C-alpha positions, 0 to 999 in steps of 0.5 A, spaced: 856 108 526 850 114 526 846 115 532 840 119 533 836 122 539 830 118 540 824 121 544 819 117 547 814 122 550 809 117 553 815 116 558 816 123 561 815 124 568 816 132 568 823 131 573 826 136 569 833 132 570 834 134 562 834 141 563 839 141 569 844 137 565 843 141 559 846 147 563 852 143 564 854 141 557 860 145 555 859 151 551 852 152 554 854 158 559 849 154 564 843 156 559 838 151 558 837 150 551 831 145 551 825 145 555 819 141 558 812 143 557 806 142 561 801 140 556 795 142 560 797 143 567 790 144 570 787 138 568 793 133 567 801 132 569 803 130 562 809 133 560 813 133 554 821 135 553 822 140 547 828 141 544 831 142 537 829 136 532 835 138 528 832 138 521 835 135 515 834 141 511 833 146 517 828 153 516 833 156 521 839 155 517 836 157 510 833 164 513 840 166 516 842 171 511 849 171 514 850 163 514 851 163 522 848 157 523 852 151 521 850 144 520 855 138 521 856 132 517 852 128 523 846 132 522 847 137 528 844 144 527 849 148 531 847 155 535 849 161 531 856 163 530 858 169 535 863 172 529 857 171 524 850 172 527 848 179 526 842 179 530 836 179 525 832 174 529 830 171 522 832 164 525 827 165 531 821 166 526 823 161 521 823 155 525 816 152 525 817 149 532 819 155 535 826 152 538 831 158 537 831 163 542 835 170 542 839 173 547 838 180 547 844 182 551 849 178 547 845 179 540 846 172 539 841 166 537 842 160 541 838 153 541 840 145 542 846 143 539 845 136 540 851 137 545 856 136 539 862 136 543 860 130 546 856 127 540 861 127 535 865 122 539 859 118 540 858 120 547 850 121 548 848 128 549 847 130 556 839 130 556 839 123 554 845 121 559 841 123 565 834 121 563 831 116 568 825 114 564 828 113 558 824 119 555 830 121 551 835 116 548 841 116 544 840 110 539 843 106 534 840 105 527 839 098 529 835 100 535 831 105 531 829 100 526 827 096 532 823 102 535 820 104 528 817 096 527 814 096 534 811 103 534 810 104 527 813 111 527 812 116 521 815 122 519 814 128 524 812 134 520 810 141 523 804 141 519 797 137 518 798 137 511 801 131 509 803 133 502 805 140 503 809 140 510 812 146 513 818 142 515 820 135 512 825 130 515 828 131 522 835 127 525 831 127 532 826 121 532 820 122 536 815 116 538 808 118 540 804 111 541 800 112 547 797 119 545 796 117 537 793 110 540 788 114 544 791 111 551 792 115 557 798 115 562 796 112 569 800 118 573 
């Protein structure tokens, strides 16, 4: 049964427990691979989690001349393989979401890999397993279908041009119902 990381951005309270959990995932070398962004810190407490959206046809992988970025059967886009990465940083430039980061010391790109050691065994990624507000959820296809019906989700693209998006479909699904409907958070 295929599962997806689902992000309900309205729920984020900025606790950053997802960041702490990310550092504890196997193979992450105690390094954050996702981020929490303060939308407008001088005006509001609104925060949103930022992580790799695991694009179906990822620009980072397409731009890599060494084919160091692998895509799993389940759709997880993995960090660059140490033995293949040549440090060109094409992936960091190509990603329309600005997710891949480059470690100068290791000469290597790193990013969220959806805790692949866990998710391939149907165990939720670390960030989703600790989120106290269900901003990050590990959902089945049926649960995702119910959320789509409830929130009228569309495809997430990195462009305002619906007929010529920078990136197409992603494996991570996102809901912005309150923001899109003009509702404001109460906290």
